[in-house]
C-alpha positions as a printed Julia matrix, in Angstrom:
338×3 Matrix{Float64}:
 -29.57  15.65  -81.9
 -32.85  16.19  -80.04
 -33.56  12.45  -79.78
 -30.64  11.74  -77.47
 -31.67  14.14  -74.63
 -35.29  12.98  -75.0
 -34.16   9.36  -74.7
 -32.16  10.18  -71.56
 -35.2   11.88  -70.01
 -37.46   8.97  -70.97
 -35.04   6.44  -69.47
 -34.87   8.42  -66.23
 -38.65   8.79  -65.76
 -39.39   5.36  -64.13
 -36.64   5.78  -61.54
 -37.58   9.39  -60.82
 -41.21   8.34  -60.45
 -40.18   5.69  -57.9
 -38.14   8.33  -56.02
 -41.19  10.62  -56.02
 -43.39   7.84  -54.59
 -40.88   7.13  -51.8
 -40.66  10.88  -51.12
 -44.45  11.19  -50.89
 -44.62   8.27  -48.45
 -41.85   9.84  -46.34
 -43.77  13.14  -46.18
 -46.96  11.27  -45.24
 -45.19   9.32  -42.49
 -43.72  12.52  -41.05
 -47.19  14.11  -40.96
 -48.65  11.0   -39.29
 -45.87  11.16  -36.65
 -46.67  14.82  -35.98
 -50.4   14.09  -35.72
 -49.91  11.16  -33.33
 -47.09  12.44  -31.13
 -47.14  16.2   -31.66
 -43.6   15.94  -33.04
 -41.9   14.08  -35.89
 -39.22  11.91  -34.31
 -37.91  10.94  -37.73
 -37.77  13.71  -40.35
 -38.88  13.04  -43.93
 -35.22  13.29  -45.01
 -34.27  10.32  -42.83
 -37.47   8.43  -43.6
 -36.8    8.75  -47.34
 -33.35   7.16  -46.89
 -34.7    4.33  -44.71
 -37.64   3.6   -47.02
 -35.43   3.63  -50.11
 -32.86   1.33  -48.5
 -35.59  -1.05  -47.34
 -37.09  -1.25  -50.83
 -33.69  -1.92  -52.41
 -32.69  -4.49  -49.81
 -35.84  -6.61  -49.78
 -36.76  -6.32  -53.46
 -34.61  -6.62  -56.57
 -35.41  -3.53  -58.62
 -35.86  -3.77  -62.36
 -33.0   -2.24  -64.37
 -35.37   0.32  -65.9
 -35.34   2.19  -62.58
 -31.55   2.57  -62.4
 -31.09   5.63  -64.65
 -33.67   7.67  -62.76
 -32.29   6.62  -59.37
 -28.82   7.79  -60.44
 -30.22  11.11  -61.7
 -32.1   11.56  -58.43
 -29.1   10.78  -56.24
 -26.72  12.99  -58.22
 -28.28  15.72  -60.37
 -31.27  16.55  -58.15
 -29.01  16.73  -55.14
 -26.52  18.98  -56.93
 -29.32  21.36  -57.93
 -30.58  21.34  -54.33
 -27.11  22.23  -53.02
 -26.83  25.12  -55.49
 -30.24  26.49  -54.43
 -29.27  26.13  -50.78
 -26.59  28.76  -51.38
 -29.34  31.39  -51.63
 -30.49  30.76  -48.06
 -27.17  30.15  -46.3
 -25.28  32.75  -44.32
 -21.51  32.46  -44.3
 -21.32  34.35  -41.0
 -20.77  31.29  -38.8
 -17.88  30.14  -40.96
 -16.35  33.6   -41.24
 -16.53  34.1   -37.46
 -13.94  31.36  -37.04
 -12.1   32.46  -40.18
  -8.7   31.09  -41.05
  -8.58  28.9   -37.94
 -11.54  26.77  -39.04
 -10.47  26.71  -42.7
  -6.97  25.56  -41.74
  -8.49  23.1   -39.28
 -10.64  21.51  -41.99
  -7.58  21.04  -44.21
  -5.63  19.57  -41.29
  -8.46  17.17  -40.39
  -8.61  15.89  -43.98
  -4.83  15.42  -44.19
  -4.53  13.65  -40.82
  -7.6   11.48  -41.5
  -6.23  10.36  -44.88
  -2.89   9.42  -43.32
  -4.5    7.54  -40.42
  -7.03   5.74  -42.62
  -4.35   4.69  -45.12
  -2.16   3.41  -42.26
  -5.09   1.41  -40.86
  -5.79  -0.09  -44.27
  -2.22  -1.24  -44.7
  -2.08  -2.5   -41.1
  -5.13  -4.68  -41.83
  -3.43  -6.06  -44.93
  -5.47  -4.25  -47.57
  -3.83  -3.63  -50.96
  -2.27  -0.17  -51.33
  -4.82   1.11  -53.85
  -7.75  -0.17  -51.82
  -6.34   1.57  -48.74
  -6.07   4.83  -50.73
  -9.69   4.55  -51.91
 -11.0    4.03  -48.37
  -8.79   6.8   -46.97
  -9.99   9.37  -49.51
 -13.63   8.28  -49.34
 -13.66   8.39  -45.54
 -11.78  11.67  -45.22
 -13.28  13.8   -48.0
 -16.68  12.99  -49.52
 -17.44   9.29  -49.59
 -18.4    7.72  -52.91
 -17.67  10.88  -54.92
 -14.07  10.9   -53.68
 -13.69   7.17  -54.38
 -15.05   7.64  -57.91
 -12.73  10.61  -58.54
  -9.6    8.94  -57.15
 -10.14   5.49  -58.72
  -9.08   6.34  -62.32
  -6.19   8.46  -61.09
  -4.58   5.55  -59.23
  -5.86   2.98  -61.78
  -7.77   1.1   -59.08
  -9.29  -2.33  -59.65
 -13.04  -2.3   -60.35
 -13.76  -4.82  -57.58
 -11.93  -2.67  -55.03
 -13.92   0.38  -56.12
 -17.21  -1.52  -55.86
 -16.38  -2.85  -52.37
 -15.29   0.55  -51.06
 -18.37   2.3   -52.47
 -20.82  -0.37  -51.28
 -19.73  -0.3   -47.65
 -19.3    3.48  -47.56
 -22.84   3.92  -48.88
 -24.35   1.7   -46.19
 -22.26   3.18  -43.37
 -23.19   6.68  -44.54
 -26.86   5.93  -43.88
 -26.03   4.57  -40.41
 -24.06   7.73  -39.6
 -27.01   9.95  -40.57
 -29.22   8.08  -38.1
 -26.7    7.95  -35.24
 -25.06  11.38  -35.46
 -27.93  13.49  -34.01
 -27.6   11.46  -30.79
 -24.18  13.07  -30.33
 -25.78  16.46  -29.6
 -26.84  15.51  -26.08
 -24.11  12.92  -25.55
 -21.3   15.41  -26.27
 -23.23  18.55  -25.19
 -22.91  20.17  -28.61
 -24.41  23.56  -29.42
 -26.13  23.81  -32.84
 -23.02  25.45  -34.31
 -20.67  22.85  -32.83
 -22.85  20.03  -34.13
 -22.98  21.61  -37.58
 -19.17  21.75  -37.69
 -18.93  18.17  -36.37
 -21.39  16.87  -38.98
 -19.64  18.76  -41.77
 -16.31  17.24  -40.75
 -17.46  13.64  -40.3
 -20.41  12.85  -42.57
 -19.5   11.45  -45.99
 -21.74  13.31  -48.43
 -23.42  16.72  -48.67
 -26.98  15.29  -48.67
 -26.17  13.21  -45.6
 -25.04  16.39  -43.8
 -28.42  17.93  -44.59
 -30.21  14.83  -43.32
 -28.13  14.6   -40.14
 -28.47  18.28  -39.18
 -32.03  19.09  -40.26
 -33.57  17.69  -37.07
 -31.3   19.87  -34.87
 -31.56  23.44  -36.19
 -31.32  25.58  -39.31
 -27.99  27.01  -38.12
 -26.63  23.45  -37.88
 -27.71  22.85  -41.48
 -26.03  26.03  -42.69
 -22.7   25.67  -40.92
 -22.63  21.92  -41.59
 -23.14  22.48  -45.31
 -20.46  25.19  -45.48
 -17.9   23.07  -43.6
 -18.73  20.05  -45.74
 -18.32  21.99  -48.99
 -14.93  23.31  -47.84
 -14.01  19.7   -47.07
 -15.17  18.62  -50.55
 -12.92  21.31  -52.07
  -9.98  19.41  -50.55
 -10.65  16.73  -53.17
  -8.93  18.89  -55.79
  -5.5   19.09  -54.1
  -5.67  15.42  -53.03
  -6.52  14.19  -56.54
  -3.8   16.44  -57.99
  -1.15  15.04  -55.62
  -2.22  11.45  -56.32
  -2.14  12.11  -60.08
   1.42  13.43  -59.85
   2.46  10.36  -57.86
   0.47   7.99  -60.07
   1.81   9.19  -63.42
   4.81   6.95  -62.99
   2.39   4.04  -62.43
   0.15   4.64  -65.44
  -2.64   6.59  -63.71
  -4.74   9.09  -65.67
  -4.88  12.85  -65.3
  -7.95  13.99  -63.36
 -10.65  16.05  -65.02
 -11.16  19.57  -63.63
 -14.8   18.69  -62.86
 -13.57  15.95  -60.5
 -11.42  18.4   -58.57
 -13.97  21.26  -58.4
 -17.57  19.97  -58.84
 -19.88  22.39  -60.65
 -22.45  22.46  -57.84
 -19.89  23.87  -55.4
 -19.21  26.72  -57.82
 -22.96  27.29  -58.14
 -23.47  27.2   -54.37
 -20.7   29.74  -53.77
 -22.04  31.97  -56.54
 -25.54  32.11  -55.03
 -24.08  32.57  -51.54
 -22.08  35.56  -52.85
 -25.1   37.03  -54.64
 -27.16  36.66  -51.44
 -24.42  38.36  -49.42
 -24.5   41.38  -51.76
 -28.32  41.52  -51.79
 -28.54  40.57  -55.47
 -31.2   37.91  -54.86
 -34.71  39.34  -54.22
 -36.05  38.47  -50.78
 -39.27  37.19  -52.37
 -37.29  34.53  -54.25
 -35.42  33.15  -51.23
 -38.31  31.25  -49.59
 -39.39  29.43  -52.81
 -35.77  28.52  -53.52
 -35.42  27.12  -50.0
 -38.62  25.05  -50.32
 -37.49  23.73  -53.72
 -34.04  22.86  -52.35
 -35.67  21.02  -49.42
 -37.97  18.99  -51.69
 -35.16  18.07  -54.1
 -32.96  17.09  -51.15
 -35.62  14.72  -49.77
 -36.16  13.24  -53.23
 -32.4   12.73  -53.59
 -32.44  11.03  -50.16
 -35.0    8.58  -51.54
 -32.75   7.98  -54.54
 -29.74   7.57  -52.28
 -31.6    4.93  -50.25
 -32.81   3.17  -53.4
 -29.19   2.86  -54.46
 -28.09   1.18  -51.22
 -28.39  -2.57  -50.68
 -27.74  -3.27  -46.98
 -26.69  -6.8   -47.91
 -23.61  -5.35  -49.62
 -22.05  -4.99  -46.15
 -21.69  -8.75  -46.0
 -20.05  -8.82  -49.42
 -17.55  -6.07  -48.65
 -15.45  -8.26  -46.36
 -14.48  -8.06  -42.69
 -11.18  -6.25  -43.24
 -12.74  -3.55  -45.39
 -15.56  -3.14  -42.85
 -13.11  -2.86  -39.93
 -10.92  -0.3   -41.68
 -13.86   1.89  -42.75
 -15.46   1.85  -39.28
 -12.18   2.53  -37.44
 -11.3    5.29  -39.92
 -14.65   6.95  -39.32
 -14.2    6.77  -35.54
 -10.72   8.29  -35.88
 -12.17  11.1   -38.02
 -14.83  11.78  -35.37
 -12.23  12.0   -32.58
 -10.02  14.38  -34.62
 -13.04  16.56  -35.45
 -14.15  16.7   -31.81
 -10.71  17.88  -30.69
 -10.59  20.52  -33.47
 -13.91  21.98  -32.27
 -12.64  22.16  -28.69
  -9.24  23.51  -29.72
 -10.76  26.33  -31.8
 -13.21  27.19  -29.01
 -16.21  27.03  -31.34
 -19.41  27.73  -29.44
């Protein structure tokens, strides 16, 4: 019984070591930037993604690295998100209350409908259009992976949707901070915008970290509320898909464990149950694990996969993302978020 966990750890070590090396280089490059220019133009979070993607794109990695890269991109990130709950204040989200919560749900619903319509208009198969719509509107690859078995999607469609979404997610992280000055966003507005548009939780952290801590906090909260929409969406699709042979979704797909952990620590922090002395170390640990997961995320992305995804898939994903950004912008203005 003990051998199996030990084997899993041993298999993950080469990939985790590679992630750690990329992370160390990213930290070093950020420090060099600061020394040369007095300011780091690219944060270590972003550098870790870029370095990882570059390594994966120009060099075919040995299969022994894959297990550790997957652990880094998933488990380390989930732990980081849980720990982040100890340093996040829910005040910004609660200030806007039911209006913002309802707005997030509305954005997800409208974005799914628009994205699905675009997919069908471009001639994509129905199931492929559903995968792209859910991935674009909720939480990227995690949503695609959760929805795929429910609608009994073809493996090739899943691979194409995930490949392009992964690459575009990195592009969004790099481009999104430019929107702050272009659209005259306050830190809170940008946090909400990032939480509504960026695909994955770690990408929200990467996109907002260079703006302000308040952007990180509100962006993470909005994103996690958006991720919670996966449950109702998967449930509805499962009810529709039962007649077509789809499988029932697992509870863990509808409510990921790390969201429960994040909300638990956030609640404990709100009631003063977490010692102040423990908050700073937890924040530092969460930051390090996030950067390491960024390296893993980059190491899992081959930029050449964009070419293999196909023009129609690329067009639908890009147009769906633009539509999501427009809807999110109008929600921020409509709610009067400042």
